[in-house]
Backbone bond lengths (Angstrom), bond angles and torsions (degrees), N, CA, C in turn:
res aa  C-N    CA-C-N  psi(-1)  N-CA   C-N-CA  omega(-1)  CA-C   N-CA-C  phi
1 S - - - 1.428 - - 1.513 113.31 -
2 S 1.343 114.86 161.38 1.416 119.48 176.77 1.532 104.41 -137.49
3 A 1.350 115.48 -171.00 1.447 117.63 -177.52 1.547 112.62 -67.35
4 N 1.350 116.34 -24.17 1.474 120.15 -177.71 1.522 115.45 -112.69
5 H 1.327 119.53 -20.88 1.441 121.69 -173.94 1.516 111.38 -141.15
6 S 1.339 113.97 152.42 1.456 119.79 177.07 1.537 107.37 -144.05
7 V 1.320 115.88 153.61 1.441 123.48 -178.94 1.542 108.19 -127.45
8 L 1.316 116.70 129.37 1.470 119.89 176.57 1.534 108.16 -109.13
9 L 1.303 119.69 119.75 1.460 127.89 -178.60 1.547 104.88 -106.41
10 T 1.270 115.90 105.39 1.463 123.42 -171.52 1.540 117.83 -90.28
11 G 1.331 116.95 -21.93 1.449 119.61 -173.78 1.503 110.85 64.68
12 D 1.334 119.32 -144.90 1.425 124.05 -175.52 1.543 114.59 -100.67
13 I 1.301 116.79 37.37 1.463 119.40 -175.47 1.561 110.10 -70.02
14 S 1.309 115.87 149.81 1.446 121.99 -179.81 1.503 113.66 -98.87
15 K 1.321 119.37 176.29 1.389 121.33 177.73 1.549 113.72 -59.53
16 A 1.303 115.17 -33.12 1.476 120.81 176.70 1.549 110.79 -62.34
17 R 1.322 116.19 -47.31 1.437 118.98 178.84 1.509 113.67 -68.05
18 E 1.353 116.55 -34.73 1.469 120.05 174.23 1.534 109.49 -59.34
19 S 1.347 116.87 -44.34 1.409 121.55 179.28 1.521 113.98 -60.51
20 K 1.336 115.61 -40.41 1.448 121.53 178.71 1.583 110.78 -65.22
21 L 1.277 116.66 -40.65 1.481 121.88 177.67 1.534 109.43 -61.77
22 I 1.324 116.11 -45.32 1.485 120.28 177.24 1.537 111.65 -60.89
23 K 1.300 116.39 -48.49 1.472 122.56 -175.78 1.569 110.72 -67.44
24 Q 1.334 116.51 -28.18 1.466 118.54 178.83 1.536 110.45 -81.43
25 G 1.282 118.02 -0.05 1.488 121.83 171.72 1.527 113.78 79.53
26 H 1.336 118.40 20.15 1.429 119.84 179.78 1.562 109.25 -66.98
27 D 1.275 119.60 142.41 1.421 126.14 172.12 1.516 109.83 -78.17
28 L 1.312 116.45 96.70 1.474 121.08 -171.92 1.508 113.33 -95.34
29 Q 1.350 117.37 -9.99 1.430 122.93 -175.78 1.502 111.00 -53.83
30 S 1.353 117.57 124.45 1.498 120.82 178.96 1.501 107.65 -142.80
31 T 1.327 117.95 157.94 1.440 121.53 176.72 1.531 109.53 -84.65
32 V 1.310 117.11 -30.23 1.503 121.56 178.76 1.495 107.99 -123.67
33 L 1.326 114.63 135.37 1.478 122.11 -178.95 1.535 107.61 -127.25
34 L 1.312 117.40 124.92 1.494 122.50 164.79 1.504 105.54 -82.95
35 S 1.315 118.62 107.50 1.461 121.18 -173.04 1.520 112.16 -56.16
36 P 1.345 115.49 134.88 1.437 120.62 -177.56 1.553 112.53 -57.94
37 H 1.288 117.77 137.85 1.436 124.15 174.08 1.529 114.30 52.86
38 H 1.317 113.18 40.13 1.476 120.95 173.41 1.555 112.61 65.19
39 G 1.320 117.62 16.69 1.494 119.30 -179.20 1.521 111.58 90.04
40 S 1.359 115.78 17.75 1.458 121.06 175.92 1.582 110.05 -64.40
41 D 1.298 115.98 150.11 1.454 121.45 175.92 1.546 113.13 -69.10
42 S 1.358 115.95 -7.80 1.492 118.42 177.83 1.518 111.52 -80.97
43 S 1.326 114.94 0.10 1.495 119.76 178.33 1.524 110.18 -140.38
44 S 1.316 116.58 -168.03 1.462 124.70 178.97 1.511 111.17 60.17
45 S 1.325 116.39 54.41 1.523 119.28 177.21 1.531 106.92 -68.85
46 V 1.338 112.70 156.99 1.488 120.39 176.52 1.517 110.22 -53.71
47 E 1.313 118.01 -42.24 1.486 123.26 -178.79 1.497 111.42 -62.55
48 F 1.327 116.55 -41.10 1.475 121.71 -179.96 1.498 111.11 -67.30
49 I 1.351 115.21 -44.72 1.436 119.49 178.98 1.504 110.10 -61.19
50 E 1.321 119.99 -41.89 1.433 123.62 178.88 1.562 111.63 -65.07
51 A 1.308 114.22 -36.36 1.528 120.11 179.69 1.521 110.67 -67.40
52 V 1.340 117.67 -40.05 1.442 122.50 -176.38 1.528 108.56 -84.18
53 N 1.322 117.58 -40.68 1.501 120.08 177.49 1.531 112.17 51.98
54 P 1.297 117.09 55.09 1.450 121.14 -174.88 1.569 111.78 -75.05
55 T 1.299 113.48 151.99 1.431 120.32 171.56 1.522 111.36 -87.55
56 L 1.310 114.37 -33.11 1.461 120.98 -178.98 1.509 109.51 -136.63
57 V 1.338 115.44 134.59 1.514 121.68 -179.86 1.536 107.38 -120.20
58 I 1.345 112.45 132.05 1.479 118.35 175.37 1.489 109.67 -111.00
59 H 1.296 117.03 127.63 1.518 121.36 175.63 1.566 105.41 -105.65
60 S 1.322 114.84 113.99 1.435 121.67 179.75 1.503 106.74 -87.94
61 S 1.344 114.72 111.01 1.516 117.47 -179.23 1.490 108.76 -155.19
62 A 1.297 115.92 161.24 1.428 124.15 177.16 1.534 111.31 -79.22
63 Y 1.292 116.05 139.82 1.479 119.72 176.79 1.498 108.13 -62.90
64 Q 1.313 116.50 125.13 1.464 125.37 -179.72 1.542 110.05 50.43
65 G 1.346 117.19 39.91 1.405 122.51 179.25 1.551 112.08 -71.09
66 Q 1.318 117.15 160.04 1.452 122.43 -174.71 1.502 114.81 -62.03
67 W 1.391 117.61 -26.85 1.439 120.41 -178.23 1.507 112.31 -89.71
68 Q 1.283 119.41 -5.53 1.437 125.86 178.45 1.533 114.07 50.00
69 F 1.344 114.36 49.47 1.464 121.32 174.69 1.486 109.88 -88.34
70 P 1.293 116.75 149.53 1.434 132.07 -4.33 1.527 111.84 -73.75
71 S 1.314 115.24 149.62 1.439 122.38 177.27 1.572 109.03 -64.30
72 K 1.276 117.44 140.37 1.427 122.93 -179.26 1.564 110.56 -60.32
73 A 1.322 115.53 -36.79 1.491 119.03 179.38 1.528 109.61 -68.55
74 V 1.303 120.13 -33.84 1.464 121.65 179.69 1.538 109.17 -72.17
75 V 1.327 117.89 -43.44 1.443 120.94 176.42 1.539 109.25 -55.62
76 K 1.339 115.08 -45.85 1.433 119.12 179.86 1.529 113.86 -61.27
77 R 1.367 116.05 -35.71 1.464 119.62 177.39 1.525 111.69 -66.55
78 Y 1.339 114.50 -40.12 1.509 117.74 179.64 1.556 109.81 -68.27
79 N 1.307 116.27 -40.61 1.460 118.88 -178.61 1.510 112.52 -66.33
80 K 1.294 117.24 -27.67 1.469 121.28 175.71 1.491 112.53 -65.82
């Protein structure tokens, strides 16, 4: 992070881990978020998205990959 920007690199955390981070009171707000678990529906809960409140979200995934990440539902949650 810097005075104006911050990046949150989440790895493959699940909704359960997101919830724990929120409950533990961590300051998760970041301007850039690497979406958890490549945009899988097993992560990126509404509560987590609200806690981070990112300006930019990056979904790390393979072009036309077998898992079809990011999930359409997850993209919709971030767009909201």
